[in-house]
C-alpha positions as CSV (number, residue, x, y, z in Angstrom):
1,M,-3.9,2.2,27.2
2,L,-5.1,-0.5,23.9
3,N,-2.8,-2.5,22.3
4,I,-4.1,-2.0,18.1
5,N,-2.4,-4.6,16.4
6,S,-4.4,-7.0,19.2
7,F,-7.6,-5.0,18.5
8,I,-7.1,-5.9,14.6
9,A,-5.6,-9.5,15.7
10,A,-9.2,-9.5,17.2
11,N,-12.1,-7.6,15.5
12,V,-11.0,-7.4,12.5
13,T,-8.7,-9.8,10.8
14,R,-10.1,-12.3,13.7
15,R,-6.6,-14.3,13.3
16,P,-4.3,-14.8,16.5
17,Q,-1.5,-14.5,14.9
18,S,0.2,-13.8,10.8
19,M,-2.1,-16.1,8.0
20,F,1.7,-15.7,6.2
21,L,3.9,-18.0,9.3
22,A,3.4,-21.0,7.6
23,D,5.5,-19.8,4.5
24,I,8.1,-18.4,7.2
25,E,8.3,-20.7,8.4
26,A,7.9,-23.9,5.4
27,N,10.4,-21.1,3.0
28,S,13.2,-20.3,6.1
29,A,15.9,-21.5,4.1
30,E,14.9,-19.7,1.2
31,L,14.8,-17.1,2.5
32,T,18.1,-17.1,4.6
33,R,19.9,-18.1,1.8
34,A,18.3,-14.9,-0.7
35,I,18.7,-11.7,2.4
36,Q,21.5,-12.8,4.8
37,G,24.5,-10.8,3.6
38,K,23.2,-8.8,1.2
39,K,22.7,-5.6,0.1
40,V,18.8,-3.4,1.1
41,L,17.4,-0.7,-0.8
42,V,14.4,-0.4,0.3
43,I,12.0,2.6,-0.9
44,G,9.8,4.3,0.9
45,G,9.9,2.3,3.8
46,A,8.6,4.8,6.6
47,G,5.8,3.8,5.6
48,T,3.4,1.8,7.3
49,I,4.1,-1.0,4.6
50,G,7.8,-0.3,4.0
51,A,8.6,-0.4,8.0
52,S,7.0,-3.5,8.5
53,Y,8.5,-5.2,4.7
54,I,12.1,-4.5,6.6
55,H,11.1,-5.4,10.2
56,A,10.4,-8.8,8.3
57,L,13.4,-8.8,6.2
58,L,16.0,-8.4,9.2
59,P,15.3,-11.7,11.7
60,F,17.0,-12.7,8.0
61,K,20.3,-10.7,8.7
62,P,21.4,-8.7,5.3
63,A,24.7,-6.5,5.3
64,Q,22.8,-3.7,4.2
65,L,20.2,-1.4,4.7
66,V,19.3,1.9,2.9
67,V,16.0,3.6,3.9
68,V,15.1,6.4,1.8
69,D,11.4,8.0,2.3
70,I,10.3,11.8,1.5
71,S,9.4,11.9,5.6
72,E,12.3,13.2,7.7
73,N,10.2,12.2,10.8
74,G,8.9,9.7,9.4
75,L,12.6,7.6,9.0
76,T,13.2,9.4,12.6
77,E,10.9,7.3,13.8
78,L,11.3,4.4,11.7
79,T,14.8,3.8,13.1
80,R,13.5,4.1,17.3
81,D,10.9,1.5,16.4
82,L,13.5,-0.3,15.3
83,R,16.6,0.1,17.9
84,S,13.9,0.0,20.8
85,T,12.1,-3.4,19.6
86,H,13.7,-6.2,21.6
87,G,16.0,-8.8,20.1
88,L,15.8,-7.1,16.3
89,Y,18.5,-7.6,14.2
90,V,19.6,-4.3,13.1
91,P,23.1,-4.4,10.6
92,E,25.8,-2.3,11.3
93,D,25.2,-0.4,7.9
94,Y,22.2,0.4,8.6
95,R,21.2,4.7,6.7
96,T,18.4,6.4,6.3
97,Y,18.4,9.1,3.4
98,P,14.6,12.0,3.6
99,L,14.4,11.6,-0.4
100,N,12.2,11.7,-3.3
101,F,13.0,8.5,-5.0
102,A,13.4,10.5,-8.3
103,D,15.8,12.4,-6.3
104,P,19.4,12.7,-8.7
105,I,21.1,12.3,-4.9
106,L,20.1,9.0,-4.8
107,Q,21.0,8.2,-8.4
108,E,24.6,9.2,-6.6
109,I,24.6,6.5,-3.9
110,F,23.1,3.5,-6.1
111,R,26.1,3.7,-8.0
112,E,28.5,4.7,-5.9
113,N,26.9,1.7,-3.7
114,N,27.4,0.0,-7.2
115,G,23.7,-0.6,-6.9
116,F,22.2,-3.5,-4.1
117,D,20.4,-7.4,-4.4
118,I,17.5,-6.7,-2.8
119,V,15.9,-3.4,-4.3
120,A,11.7,-3.6,-2.9
121,N,9.8,0.3,-4.0
122,F,6.8,1.3,-1.6
123,S,6.5,5.1,-2.7
124,A,3.2,5.8,-4.5
125,H,0.1,7.5,-4.1
126,K,-2.4,5.6,-1.9
127,H,-4.9,7.0,-1.6
128,V,-8.6,7.1,-2.9
129,R,-8.5,10.3,-2.1
130,S,-5.5,11.7,-4.1
131,E,-8.2,12.3,-7.2
132,K,-10.1,15.3,-6.9
133,D,-8.3,17.6,-10.1
134,R,-6.4,17.8,-12.7
135,F,-3.3,18.9,-10.6
136,S,-4.5,15.2,-8.3
137,V,-4.0,14.0,-10.8
138,R,-1.4,14.9,-12.2
139,A,0.7,14.4,-8.8
140,L,-0.6,10.9,-8.3
141,L,0.5,10.2,-12.0
142,E,3.6,10.8,-11.5
143,N,4.9,10.0,-8.4
144,N,3.7,6.2,-9.1
145,V,4.1,6.0,-12.8
146,L,6.4,8.7,-14.3
147,K,9.1,9.1,-11.6
148,A,8.9,5.1,-10.7
149,R,9.7,4.8,-14.3
150,K,12.9,6.4,-14.3
151,F,13.7,4.5,-11.1
152,M,12.9,1.2,-13.0
153,D,16.5,3.1,-15.4
154,L,18.5,3.0,-12.3
155,L,17.5,0.0,-11.7
156,A,17.9,-1.5,-15.0
157,E,22.4,-0.4,-15.0
158,T,23.4,-2.5,-11.9
159,P,20.2,-4.9,-11.9
160,P,19.0,-6.5,-8.1
161,N,18.8,-10.4,-7.6
162,H,15.8,-9.2,-6.3
163,F,13.4,-6.1,-7.6
164,F,9.6,-5.7,-5.8
165,C,7.2,-3.5,-6.0
166,V,4.4,-3.1,-4.0
167,S,0.7,-3.2,-5.8
168,T,-2.9,-2.9,-4.9
169,D,-6.5,-4.8,-5.1
170,K,-7.5,-2.2,-6.4
171,A,-5.7,-2.8,-10.0
172,A,-7.5,-5.0,-10.5
173,N,-10.6,-3.6,-12.8
174,P,-9.4,0.0,-11.6
175,V,-12.8,2.2,-11.0
176,N,-10.1,5.0,-10.2
177,V,-7.2,7.5,-11.8
178,M,-5.2,5.4,-7.8
179,G,-5.7,2.1,-8.9
180,A,-5.9,2.8,-12.6
181,S,-2.5,4.1,-12.1
182,K,-1.3,0.8,-10.1
183,R,-2.3,-0.8,-12.8
184,I,-0.1,1.1,-15.1
185,M,2.6,0.8,-12.7
186,E,2.7,-3.2,-12.8
187,D,2.7,-2.3,-16.6
188,M,5.6,-0.5,-16.8
189,I,7.9,-3.0,-14.5
190,M,6.7,-5.7,-15.9
191,A,8.0,-4.6,-18.8
192,Y,11.2,-4.5,-17.9
193,S,11.3,-7.7,-16.6
194,D,13.7,-9.1,-19.7
195,R,16.5,-6.7,-17.8
196,L,15.8,-8.2,-14.3
197,K,13.9,-10.1,-11.5
198,V,9.6,-8.2,-11.3
199,T,7.6,-9.5,-8.7
200,T,5.4,-6.8,-7.1
201,A,1.5,-8.4,-4.8
202,R,-2.3,-6.9,-4.2
203,F,-2.9,-7.0,-0.9
204,A,-6.1,-5.4,0.6
205,N,-6.1,-2.8,3.3
206,V,-3.9,-2.7,6.0
207,A,-5.7,-2.3,9.5
208,F,-4.7,1.3,11.5
209,S,-1.8,2.3,8.6
210,S,-1.0,5.6,8.6
211,G,-3.0,7.4,7.1
212,S,-6.2,5.1,7.0
213,L,-8.7,5.4,7.9
214,L,-8.6,3.5,10.9
215,D,-5.3,5.0,12.5
216,G,-8.2,8.0,12.1
217,F,-9.9,6.1,15.1
218,V,-7.3,7.3,16.9
219,N,-7.1,10.5,15.9
220,R,-10.6,10.9,16.5
221,L,-10.1,9.7,20.3
222,M,-7.5,12.0,21.3
223,N,-8.8,14.5,19.1
224,H,-12.0,14.5,21.1
225,Q,-14.2,13.8,17.0
226,P,-16.7,12.2,16.6
227,L,-16.1,8.9,13.6
228,S,-17.2,9.0,10.9
229,A,-17.1,5.7,8.1
230,P,-19.0,4.7,4.9
231,N,-21.4,2.0,6.6
232,D,-21.7,0.0,2.7
233,V,-18.4,-0.2,1.9
234,K,-16.8,-3.9,2.3
235,R,-13.6,-4.3,2.4
236,Y,-11.0,-7.4,3.3
237,F,-7.9,-6.4,5.9
238,V,-3.9,-7.6,6.1
239,S,-2.3,-6.5,9.2
240,P,0.7,-4.5,9.0
241,E,3.0,-6.9,10.1
242,E,0.9,-9.5,7.7
243,S,1.0,-6.5,4.9
244,G,5.4,-6.7,5.1
245,Q,5.9,-10.2,5.2
246,I,3.5,-10.7,2.1
247,C,5.8,-8.3,0.3
248,M,9.1,-9.8,1.6
249,L,7.7,-12.9,0.6
250,A,7.3,-11.8,-2.7
251,C,10.4,-10.3,-3.4
252,I,12.4,-12.7,-2.2
253,L,10.2,-16.2,-3.6
254,G,8.1,-14.9,-6.4
255,K,9.6,-15.4,-9.9
256,N,9.7,-12.7,-13.0
257,R,7.2,-11.5,-13.3
258,E,4.2,-13.0,-10.8
259,I,1.9,-10.5,-8.9
260,F,1.2,-12.5,-5.2
261,F,-2.1,-11.6,-3.2
262,P,-3.5,-13.7,-0.1
263,K,-6.0,-16.0,0.0
264,L,-8.8,-14.6,1.4
265,G,-12.6,-15.3,1.7
266,Q,-15.5,-13.3,0.7
267,D,-17.0,-14.2,4.4
268,Q,-13.5,-11.9,6.1
269,M,-14.6,-8.6,4.7
270,M,-15.7,-5.8,6.9
271,T,-17.6,-2.7,6.6
272,F,-15.0,0.7,8.2
273,S,-18.4,1.5,10.5
274,A,-18.5,-2.5,12.1
275,I,-15.4,-1.5,12.8
276,A,-15.5,1.4,14.7
277,D,-18.4,-0.3,16.9
278,K,-16.0,-3.1,17.4
279,F,-13.6,-0.2,18.6
280,L,-16.1,2.2,20.6
281,Q,-17.6,-0.8,22.1
282,T,-13.6,-2.2,23.4
283,L,-13.0,1.1,24.8
284,G,-16.3,1.1,27.3
285,Y,-18.3,3.4,24.5
286,D,-21.3,3.0,22.8
287,A,-22.9,4.6,19.5
288,K,-23.9,7.6,19.9
289,Y,-25.7,7.5,16.2
290,C,-26.1,10.8,14.2
291,A,-27.7,11.8,11.5
292,T,-25.7,14.4,9.6
293,E,-22.1,15.3,10.0
294,E,-22.8,18.5,12.1
295,E,-24.9,16.8,14.7
296,A,-22.3,15.3,15.7
297,R,-19.4,17.5,15.6
298,R,-22.0,19.3,17.9
299,F,-22.7,16.0,20.5
300,A,-18.7,15.7,20.6
301,T,-18.2,19.2,22.4
302,E,-20.7,19.5,24.1
303,M,-20.1,15.8,26.2
304,P,-19.3,15.4,29.1
305,E,-15.6,13.4,29.8
306,T,-17.5,11.3,32.1
307,S,-19.9,10.4,29.1
308,R,-19.9,6.4,27.9
309,Q,-21.0,7.3,24.4
310,Y,-19.3,8.6,21.3
311,P,-21.0,10.1,18.5
312,V,-20.6,8.4,15.0
313,Y,-22.1,9.3,11.6
314,Y,-21.9,7.0,9.2
315,F,-23.3,6.9,5.0
316,T,-23.2,5.7,2.0
317,S,-20.5,6.1,-0.2
318,D,-21.5,8.2,-2.0
319,T,-17.4,9.6,-3.7
320,T,-15.6,9.6,-6.6
321,G,-12.9,6.0,-7.7
322,E,-15.4,3.4,-4.3
323,K,-15.6,0.0,-5.5
324,D,-17.8,-1.8,-4.5
325,Y,-16.4,-5.0,-3.8
326,E,-12.8,-6.0,-3.9
327,E,-10.6,-8.7,-6.2
328,F,-7.4,-9.1,-6.5
329,Y,-7.0,-10.7,-10.0
330,V,-8.8,-10.5,-13.4
331,P,-10.2,-13.4,-16.4
332,G,-7.5,-14.7,-17.9
333,E,-4.9,-14.1,-15.7
334,T,-3.5,-17.9,-14.5
335,I,-3.9,-18.0,-10.4
336,N,-1.5,-20.7,-9.2
337,T,-3.0,-21.2,-5.3
338,E,-1.4,-24.7,-4.5
339,R,2.2,-23.6,-4.4
340,F,1.3,-21.8,-0.8
341,Y,-0.6,-21.9,2.6
342,A,-1.4,-18.2,2.2
343,L,-1.0,-16.5,-0.4
344,G,-1.7,-16.8,-3.8
345,V,-0.4,-16.1,-7.1
346,I,-0.9,-15.0,-10.3
347,E,1.5,-16.6,-12.7
348,S,2.4,-16.2,-16.3
349,T,1.8,-12.6,-16.7
350,Q,2.7,-11.4,-20.2
351,P,4.5,-8.2,-20.5
352,R,3.7,-5.3,-22.4
353,A,6.3,-4.7,-25.6
354,H,8.5,-1.8,-23.8
355,E,8.0,0.0,-27.0
356,E,4.3,-0.2,-26.3
357,V,4.5,0.9,-22.9
358,R,7.2,3.2,-23.5
359,E,4.9,5.4,-26.2
360,F,1.8,5.4,-24.3
361,L,4.7,6.7,-20.7
362,A,5.6,9.9,-23.3
363,R,1.6,10.2,-24.5
364,L,1.0,11.0,-20.5
365,D,3.8,12.5,-19.8
366,R,2.7,15.3,-22.4
367,A,-0.8,15.2,-21.2
368,L,-0.1,16.0,-17.6
369,Q,2.9,19.4,-18.8
370,T,0.3,20.9,-21.0
371,Q,-2.6,21.5,-18.1
372,S,-4.8,18.4,-19.5
373,S,-7.9,18.3,-17.7
374,K,-9.2,15.3,-15.5
375,E,-11.6,14.5,-18.0
376,Q,-8.8,13.8,-20.8
377,I,-6.1,12.4,-18.9
378,V,-8.8,9.6,-17.9
379,A,-10.2,8.8,-21.2
380,L,-6.0,8.8,-21.6
381,L,-6.4,6.0,-19.2
382,R,-9.1,4.6,-20.2
383,D,-7.5,4.4,-23.7
384,F,-4.0,2.3,-22.1
385,L,-6.9,0.6,-19.6
386,P,-9.9,-0.2,-21.7
387,N,-11.0,-2.8,-18.5
388,F,-10.7,0.8,-16.4
389,Q,-14.5,1.6,-15.9
390,H,-14.1,5.8,-13.4
391,I,-17.5,7.4,-12.7
392,E,-17.3,11.0,-12.1
393,K,-19.5,11.9,-9.3
394,G,-18.0,15.1,-8.9
395,K,-17.2,14.6,-4.9
396,N,-14.7,13.0,-3.3
397,L,-13.2,12.0,0.4
398,D,-12.0,15.6,1.0
399,F,-15.9,15.9,1.5
400,K,-16.1,14.4,4.7
401,M,-14.9,14.5,8.0
């Protein structure tokens, strides 16, 4: 059986252990003071990053852990995973709720609990695949921005000591609506920074995270289906463990208005097709390169069980929203790479005026409610984000295997 974490360490991140261990060890006393005995709320905690954040946090022994996620099955698996991990501390007051984070029930839970000491929000549309038409764009912006704003209003009633909301590297000079939505989310949460401590993090693809292309490789193998991947898109990768740790470090150690990112060099980027080749090689297969999707599907259907060749279809990216490169910060942002071993920090972020953000969100809400076209919504986003370089190619990832 293939151990995914071992494969990631050997072939994707090419790091035998987490790049953030030194920062965790160096700051263990501060982490303990901030977390031990505290009340913690995690939104979107059943996803890969949220669950990894919980794993990173629990060794510091919070007194209470409340996890909210729209996936009831995901919460069930999270609980099984936590209860099945040897030596992992789980507080006696541990509760899960299958809710949307804008649900009135969550407001009741929050108020009855008299707030929380630590709050982290991982609820987001995070795939470029989410951008198709005005309906998908509306769902993405409502979740990533408008519902998140309602949640910020709730937090402001009883501010936590630490609030973290995950961002993405795609928020730096965004080229897709998902990235633009997270950049707006950054501005939106920073507008609340006069009422509570706010931090976020931009980081790379999480290798084999739930729903990712790499995670899809596992499902394709299980279903005897071909692998498909772009051969020209290079990306940075962190392991699932590292994704939770960077969020925990940013949440607890970050100062108000700071944005964290991993210190990764360009030589650490990889293409998805190269990872697919390594994945098959590790399983004892040779890649059978196919010229079309149909050829790959046919080969997968006809190949005998004993075949040591496995069909792959690699292509040049031609869909809306794909960025040729990744970046964690943009010119004009104040960068500190000395405070931590493996973390860079964007410091002294100057928030937009709360009124400016509020007025834009009102315009956005009206546009989404009045059946604006995707083009009109993109134009509205560009008014707020002048560096939003959206290029419509008329094709999205739902066209691909």
